[in-house]
C-alpha positions as CSV (number, residue, x, y, z in Angstrom):
1,M,-7.1,12.7,-5.8
2,I,-5.5,16.2,-5.7
3,I,-3.4,16.9,-2.6
4,R,-1.9,20.4,-2.0
5,K,-0.3,22.2,0.9
6,F,-1.1,25.9,1.6
7,I,0.7,28.3,3.9
8,G,-1.0,31.2,5.7
9,K,-0.6,33.4,8.7
10,T,-3.7,31.7,10.2
11,E,-5.6,28.6,9.5
12,S,-8.4,30.6,8.0
13,E,-6.0,32.3,5.5
14,A,-4.6,28.9,4.5
15,A,-8.1,27.5,4.1
16,E,-9.1,30.5,1.9
17,A,-6.1,29.8,-0.3
18,A,-7.1,26.1,-0.5
19,K,-10.7,27.1,-1.5
20,K,-9.4,29.5,-4.1
21,E,-7.3,26.8,-5.8
22,L,-9.3,23.7,-5.2
23,G,-12.8,25.1,-5.1
24,E,-15.7,23.8,-3.0
25,G,-15.6,20.3,-1.7
26,Y,-12.0,20.0,-0.6
27,V,-11.1,18.2,2.6
28,I,-8.6,19.4,5.2
29,M,-6.2,16.5,5.8
30,N,-3.8,18.1,8.3
31,V,-3.1,21.4,10.0
32,K,0.2,22.3,11.7
33,S,2.4,25.3,12.6
34,V,5.6,25.8,10.7
35,K,8.5,28.1,11.1
36,P,9.3,30.7,8.3
37,K,12.5,30.0,6.4
38,G,15.1,32.4,5.0
39,A,16.9,35.4,6.4
40,F,15.4,37.1,9.4
41,S,13.1,34.1,10.0
42,I,13.7,34.4,13.7
43,F,11.9,37.7,13.7
44,K,8.9,36.3,11.9
45,K,5.8,34.7,13.4
46,K,5.0,31.1,12.9
47,Q,2.8,30.2,10.0
48,V,0.1,27.6,9.5
49,E,0.6,24.8,6.9
50,L,-2.7,23.3,5.8
51,T,-2.8,20.1,3.8
52,A,-6.0,19.8,1.7
53,A,-7.3,17.1,-0.7
54,K,-10.0,17.0,-3.4
55,E,-11.2,14.3,-5.7
56,D,-9.7,14.7,-9.2
57,D,-12.7,15.2,-11.5
58,E,-10.5,14.8,-14.6
59,E,-9.7,11.1,-13.8
60,P,-12.9,9.7,-15.3
61,I,-12.3,11.8,-18.4
62,R,-8.8,10.5,-18.8
63,Q,-10.0,7.0,-18.5
64,I,-12.6,7.5,-21.2
65,R,-10.0,9.2,-23.5
66,K,-7.6,6.3,-23.0
67,I,-10.2,3.7,-23.9
68,A,-11.3,5.7,-27.0
69,Q,-7.6,6.0,-28.2
70,A,-7.2,2.3,-27.8
71,Q,-10.3,1.6,-29.9
72,V,-9.1,4.0,-32.7
73,A,-5.7,2.3,-32.7
74,A,-7.3,-1.1,-33.0
75,E,-9.5,0.0,-36.0
76,K,-6.4,1.5,-37.7
77,N,-4.5,-1.8,-37.2
78,K,-7.5,-3.8,-38.6
79,T,-7.6,-1.6,-41.7
80,A,-3.8,-2.0,-42.3
81,V,-4.0,-5.7,-42.0
82,L,-6.9,-5.9,-44.4
83,K,-5.1,-3.7,-47.0
84,T,-1.9,-5.7,-46.8
85,A,-3.8,-9.0,-47.2
86,A,-5.6,-7.7,-50.3
87,Q,-2.4,-6.4,-51.9
88,E,-0.5,-9.7,-51.3
89,N,-3.3,-11.8,-52.9
90,T,-4.3,-9.6,-55.9
91,P,-2.4,-10.7,-59.1
92,S,-1.6,-8.2,-61.8
93,V,-3.2,-8.8,-65.2
94,Q,-0.7,-8.3,-68.1
95,S,-1.9,-6.6,-71.3
96,S,-0.5,-9.5,-73.4
97,D,-3.0,-11.9,-71.8
98,V,-5.9,-10.4,-73.6
99,K,-5.7,-9.6,-77.2
100,P,-7.2,-6.3,-78.3
101,S,-10.4,-6.5,-80.4
102,S,-8.6,-4.8,-83.3
103,T,-6.2,-7.8,-83.5
104,V,-9.2,-10.2,-83.7
105,S,-10.9,-8.2,-86.4
106,A,-7.7,-8.2,-88.5
107,A,-7.4,-12.0,-88.1
108,V,-11.0,-12.5,-89.2
109,S,-10.5,-10.3,-92.4
110,S,-7.2,-11.9,-93.4
111,D,-8.0,-15.5,-92.7
112,S,-11.6,-16.6,-92.4
113,S,-10.7,-20.2,-92.0
114,N,-9.0,-19.5,-88.7
115,L,-11.9,-17.5,-87.3
116,E,-13.5,-20.2,-85.3
117,K,-10.1,-21.3,-83.9
118,K,-9.2,-17.8,-82.9
119,L,-12.7,-17.2,-81.4
120,D,-12.3,-20.4,-79.4
121,N,-8.9,-19.3,-78.2
122,L,-10.2,-15.9,-77.2
123,Q,-13.2,-17.5,-75.4
124,T,-10.9,-19.8,-73.5
125,L,-8.6,-16.9,-72.6
126,L,-11.5,-14.9,-71.3
127,E,-12.9,-17.8,-69.4
128,N,-9.5,-18.5,-67.8
129,Q,-9.1,-14.8,-66.9
130,I,-12.6,-14.8,-65.3
131,N,-11.9,-18.0,-63.4
132,R,-8.5,-16.6,-62.2
133,E,-10.2,-13.3,-61.1
134,N,-12.9,-15.3,-59.2
135,S,-10.2,-17.3,-57.6
136,V,-8.3,-14.2,-56.5
137,L,-11.5,-12.7,-55.1
138,A,-12.2,-15.9,-53.2
139,S,-8.7,-16.0,-51.8
140,S,-8.8,-12.3,-51.0
141,K,-12.1,-12.8,-49.1
142,E,-10.6,-15.8,-47.2
143,N,-7.5,-13.8,-46.2
144,T,-9.7,-10.8,-45.3
145,D,-11.8,-13.0,-43.1
146,K,-8.7,-14.4,-41.5
147,A,-7.3,-10.9,-40.9
148,A,-10.6,-9.8,-39.4
149,K,-10.7,-12.9,-37.2
150,A,-7.1,-12.2,-36.1
151,V,-8.0,-8.6,-35.2
152,E,-11.1,-9.8,-33.3
153,D,-9.0,-12.4,-31.4
154,V,-6.6,-9.7,-30.4
155,K,-9.5,-7.5,-29.2
156,K,-11.0,-10.4,-27.3
157,S,-7.6,-11.1,-25.7
158,E,-7.1,-7.5,-24.8
159,N,-10.7,-7.3,-23.4
160,T,-10.1,-10.5,-21.4
161,D,-6.8,-9.2,-19.9
162,K,-8.5,-5.9,-19.1
163,K,-11.5,-7.6,-17.5
164,A,-9.2,-9.8,-15.4
165,E,-7.2,-6.7,-14.4
166,I,-10.4,-4.8,-13.4
167,E,-11.7,-7.9,-11.5
168,E,-8.5,-8.2,-9.5
169,Q,-8.5,-4.5,-8.7
170,E,-12.1,-4.8,-7.5
171,K,-11.1,-7.7,-5.3
172,E,-8.3,-5.6,-3.8
173,V,-10.8,-2.7,-3.1
174,D,-13.2,-5.2,-1.5
175,R,-10.4,-6.5,0.7
176,F,-9.5,-2.9,1.6
177,I,-13.1,-2.1,2.5
178,R,-13.3,-5.1,4.8
179,L,-10.0,-4.0,6.4
180,L,-11.4,-0.5,7.1
181,Y,-14.6,-1.9,8.6
182,N,-12.6,-4.2,10.9
183,T,-10.3,-1.3,11.9
184,M,-13.2,0.9,12.8
185,V,-14.9,-1.9,14.8
186,E,-11.5,-2.5,16.6
187,N,-11.5,1.1,17.5
188,E,-15.0,0.6,19.1
189,V,-17.0,2.3,16.3
190,D,-20.4,0.6,16.7
191,E,-21.0,-2.0,14.0
192,K,-24.2,-0.2,13.0
193,Y,-22.3,3.1,12.1
194,A,-19.3,1.3,10.7
195,G,-21.7,-0.6,8.4
196,E,-23.4,2.6,7.3
197,I,-20.0,4.1,6.4
198,I,-19.0,1.0,4.3
199,A,-22.4,0.7,2.7
200,E,-22.3,4.3,1.5
201,A,-18.7,3.9,0.2
202,E,-19.7,0.7,-1.7
203,S,-22.7,2.5,-3.2
204,H,-20.3,4.9,-4.9
205,K,-17.8,2.2,-5.9
206,K,-16.9,2.3,-9.6
207,P,-14.8,0.0,-11.8
208,G,-11.2,1.0,-11.7
209,M,-11.6,3.0,-8.4
210,S,-8.4,3.3,-6.5
211,M,-8.0,2.5,-2.8
212,D,-6.7,6.0,-2.2
213,F,-9.9,7.5,-3.7
214,L,-12.0,5.2,-1.6
215,L,-10.1,6.0,1.6
216,G,-10.3,9.7,0.9
217,N,-14.1,9.4,0.3
218,I,-14.7,7.6,3.6
219,Y,-12.4,10.1,5.5
220,Q,-14.3,13.0,4.1
221,K,-17.7,11.5,4.9
222,M,-16.7,10.8,8.6
223,I,-15.4,14.4,9.0
224,L,-18.6,15.8,7.6
225,K,-20.5,13.5,10.0
226,F,-18.7,15.0,13.0
227,G,-19.4,18.5,11.7
228,K,-18.2,21.6,13.5
229,S,-18.7,22.8,17.0
230,E,-18.9,26.5,18.0
231,G,-17.6,25.8,21.5
232,I,-18.1,28.5,24.1
233,T,-19.1,31.8,22.4
234,P,-19.4,35.3,23.9
235,S,-22.8,36.9,24.8
236,D,-24.2,39.8,22.8
237,K,-25.2,41.5,26.0
238,G,-24.2,40.8,29.6
239,P,-22.4,37.6,30.8
240,K,-22.7,34.3,29.0
241,V,-23.9,31.6,31.4
242,V,-22.3,28.2,30.8
243,F,-23.6,25.1,32.5
244,F,-21.6,21.9,32.8
245,I,-23.7,18.8,33.4
246,G,-23.0,15.1,33.5
247,P,-22.6,12.0,35.7
248,T,-20.3,11.5,38.7
249,G,-16.6,10.9,38.1
250,V,-16.3,12.2,34.5
251,G,-14.1,15.2,35.5
252,K,-16.5,18.1,35.3
253,T,-14.9,20.2,37.9
254,T,-11.4,19.8,36.5
255,T,-12.7,20.5,33.0
256,I,-14.3,23.8,34.2
257,A,-11.0,24.7,35.9
258,K,-9.1,24.2,32.6
259,I,-11.6,26.3,30.6
260,A,-11.8,29.0,33.2
261,S,-8.0,29.2,33.3
262,S,-7.8,29.6,29.6
263,F,-10.4,32.3,29.4
264,S,-9.1,34.2,32.4
265,L,-5.3,33.9,31.8
266,N,-5.0,33.6,28.1
267,D,-8.0,35.6,26.8
268,K,-8.1,38.1,29.7
269,K,-11.8,37.6,30.2
270,K,-13.6,38.4,33.5
271,I,-15.2,35.3,34.8
272,A,-17.1,34.0,37.9
273,L,-17.3,30.4,39.1
274,L,-20.5,29.0,40.7
275,T,-21.4,25.5,41.8
276,T,-24.8,23.8,42.5
277,D,-23.0,20.7,43.7
278,T,-23.9,20.7,47.4
279,Y,-23.6,17.0,47.7
280,R,-19.9,16.6,47.5
281,I,-17.8,18.9,49.7
282,A,-14.6,17.8,48.0
283,A,-15.9,19.1,44.6
284,T,-16.9,22.4,46.1
285,D,-13.5,22.9,47.8
286,Q,-11.7,22.0,44.6
287,L,-13.5,24.6,42.6
288,R,-13.1,27.2,45.4
289,T,-9.3,26.5,45.3
290,Y,-9.2,27.1,41.5
291,A,-11.1,30.3,41.9
292,G,-8.7,31.5,44.6
293,I,-5.7,30.7,42.3
294,L,-7.2,32.6,39.4
295,G,-8.4,35.4,41.6
296,V,-12.1,35.2,40.4
297,P,-15.3,35.3,42.4
298,F,-16.8,32.0,43.6
299,R,-20.2,31.1,45.1
300,V,-22.1,28.0,46.2
301,I,-25.7,27.9,44.9
302,Y,-28.4,25.9,46.9
303,E,-31.6,27.1,45.2
304,P,-32.6,28.4,41.8
305,D,-33.4,31.9,43.1
306,E,-29.9,32.1,44.5
307,L,-28.7,31.5,41.0
308,V,-30.7,34.5,39.7
309,K,-29.2,36.7,42.4
310,A,-25.7,35.6,41.4
311,F,-26.4,36.6,37.8
312,E,-27.3,40.1,39.0
313,D,-24.2,40.3,41.3
314,F,-21.8,39.2,38.5
315,D,-23.4,41.2,35.7
316,D,-20.1,42.8,34.8
317,C,-18.5,39.4,34.0
318,D,-17.9,38.1,30.5
319,Y,-18.6,34.5,31.5
320,I,-20.3,32.7,34.4
321,F,-19.3,29.0,34.6
322,V,-21.7,26.8,36.6
323,D,-20.6,23.4,37.9
324,S,-23.5,21.0,38.6
325,A,-23.9,18.0,40.9
326,G,-22.7,14.7,39.5
327,H,-25.2,11.9,39.9
328,S,-26.5,8.8,38.3
329,H,-28.4,9.4,35.1
330,R,-31.1,7.1,36.6
331,N,-31.7,9.5,39.5
332,E,-34.8,11.4,38.1
333,E,-35.1,13.6,41.2
334,L,-31.7,15.1,40.9
335,L,-32.1,15.4,37.1
336,M,-35.2,17.5,37.6
337,K,-33.4,19.6,40.3
338,Q,-30.7,20.3,37.7
339,K,-33.4,21.3,35.2
340,E,-34.8,23.9,37.7
341,F,-31.4,25.6,37.9
342,I,-31.1,25.7,34.1
343,N,-34.7,27.1,33.8
344,A,-33.7,29.8,36.3
345,S,-31.3,31.2,33.7
346,K,-34.0,31.6,31.0
347,D,-33.4,35.3,30.8
348,M,-29.7,34.9,30.3
349,Q,-27.8,33.8,27.2
350,T,-26.7,30.3,28.1
351,Q,-24.9,27.3,26.7
352,I,-25.1,23.7,28.1
353,F,-22.2,21.2,27.9
354,L,-22.7,17.5,28.7
355,V,-19.4,16.1,30.0
356,L,-18.8,12.4,29.3
357,S,-15.8,10.1,29.8
358,A,-14.4,8.4,26.7
359,T,-13.8,5.2,28.9
360,T,-17.6,4.7,29.5
361,K,-19.3,1.9,27.7
362,Y,-21.3,3.0,24.6
363,K,-24.4,1.3,26.0
364,D,-24.2,3.5,29.1
365,L,-23.3,6.6,27.2
366,K,-26.5,6.3,25.2
367,K,-28.6,6.1,28.3
368,I,-26.8,9.1,29.8
369,A,-27.3,11.1,26.7
370,D,-31.0,10.2,26.5
371,N,-31.8,11.1,30.1
372,Y,-29.9,14.4,30.0
373,R,-31.8,15.3,26.8
374,E,-34.8,15.7,29.1
375,I,-33.0,18.6,30.8
376,S,-31.8,20.5,27.7
377,E,-30.1,20.4,24.3
378,Y,-26.3,20.4,24.8
379,Q,-22.9,20.2,23.2
380,L,-20.5,17.4,24.2
381,I,-17.2,17.4,26.0
382,F,-15.2,14.1,26.2
383,T,-12.7,13.6,29.0
384,K,-10.0,11.0,29.8
385,L,-8.9,10.3,26.2
386,D,-5.5,9.5,27.8
387,E,-7.0,6.5,29.6
388,T,-8.2,4.7,26.4
389,G,-6.7,3.8,23.1
390,E,-10.1,3.5,21.2
391,Y,-12.0,6.6,20.3
392,G,-15.0,5.0,18.6
393,N,-17.4,6.3,21.2
394,L,-16.8,9.9,20.1
395,Y,-18.2,8.9,16.6
396,N,-20.9,6.8,18.1
397,M,-22.2,9.5,20.4
398,K,-22.1,12.1,17.6
399,C,-24.3,9.8,15.4
400,E,-26.5,8.8,18.3
401,S,-27.2,12.2,19.9
402,G,-26.6,14.5,16.9
403,S,-24.9,16.9,19.4
404,P,-21.6,18.4,18.3
405,I,-18.4,17.7,20.2
406,A,-16.8,20.9,21.5
407,Y,-13.8,19.9,23.6
408,I,-11.7,16.9,24.6
409,T,-9.4,16.5,27.6
410,C,-6.5,14.1,27.9
411,G,-5.0,14.5,31.4
412,Q,-5.2,16.3,34.7
413,N,-2.9,19.3,34.0
414,V,-4.7,22.6,34.3
415,P,-5.0,24.4,31.9
416,D,-3.0,22.4,29.4
417,D,-4.7,19.1,28.9
418,I,-7.8,20.4,27.0
419,E,-8.3,21.3,23.4
420,S,-11.0,22.1,20.9
421,F,-12.3,19.0,19.1
422,N,-10.4,18.2,15.9
423,P,-12.4,15.8,13.8
424,Q,-9.5,15.2,11.3
425,K,-7.2,13.9,14.1
426,I,-9.9,11.5,15.5
427,V,-11.0,10.2,12.1
428,K,-7.4,9.4,11.1
429,Q,-7.1,7.3,14.2
430,L,-10.4,5.6,13.7
431,L,-9.2,4.5,10.2
432,G,-5.9,3.1,11.5
433,G,-3.7,6.2,11.4
434,K,-0.9,6.8,13.9
435,R,-1.9,8.2,17.3
């Protein structure tokens, strides 16, 4: 896996540099602000350091090249052994061992009485030479066979060692996969979704795959599963109406106050605060107090037509944030009442956010999400992350509902304890990283 760090004035600039060098398919591992170094650094703005990773596509090629080189070396070694064996077992034939035919002819012409004897001697010599050559060939073949067997034994031994090494590595990867599964389940990722992640990882498992590569693959898949959320976006024309819905006690009103404070104080946007929660006086008073602190208009809405009138009165605002009554997801009457308020804004550009607590049981979260789906499509906001150490429900609900997570909150401080959802941070923790 290739891991690089990129510096830019903004996260987008650093991401563009990462894309230029690594190409498509890279994964953002971490993003943080860094101070410039060198002279006059105190006059320079902070920069963004982005750590990106990408699978090294050259690794399989290097593995194939390594195996091919080993095979070529083995063949060369075999050839050298065979050549040496043949040289050591091939005797040299001296010219004196075989008499030239001219010598035989001279002997026949000078002494016919010795012809048969000399022919016998020549025949014996030739037979001995042939027998000796046959013996050499047989011995050479035997040594060649021995050499070939020795080379084969070496190759078998190397293959056995390599096979044992690969098997041990695969066992380590399997143990690592089980560890990741158990870690996700301990962090309350539902067994169904944890099993899907592991099954997909195992389907892409290859011999010799490193644990780092496997972990990077799972990390990337989970981030892609979370996807991206647009959060609250501006309207093309007129105010953007933003509804916050959800059950009682999840912190809707405080969440609205945090978002309203950020838009009003930090972004200098003109906003108005409305509430349809006429069941809890404390919630109405709380939002009225925040509106007074921010110096923004506030109104209590009792009926859908009053909501339409408020849209007309606050037409010059950038955003109109609407708090809703918190109630049980099993209360169909109140759910339908909430739907009437949302339908009253059909001529406005709207966004709906379902606010959920990270401390709620997954079984209950599923029911809440299903019931509120009858009202409208929505994005998710998770609150109270500071009250739990396991964030598996965030992944569960993204998989269950398909709705993107826009924001998370981790405390009661207004407006500080809220941030845009960062999937990289959550996935690291789900896989056992530091919190």
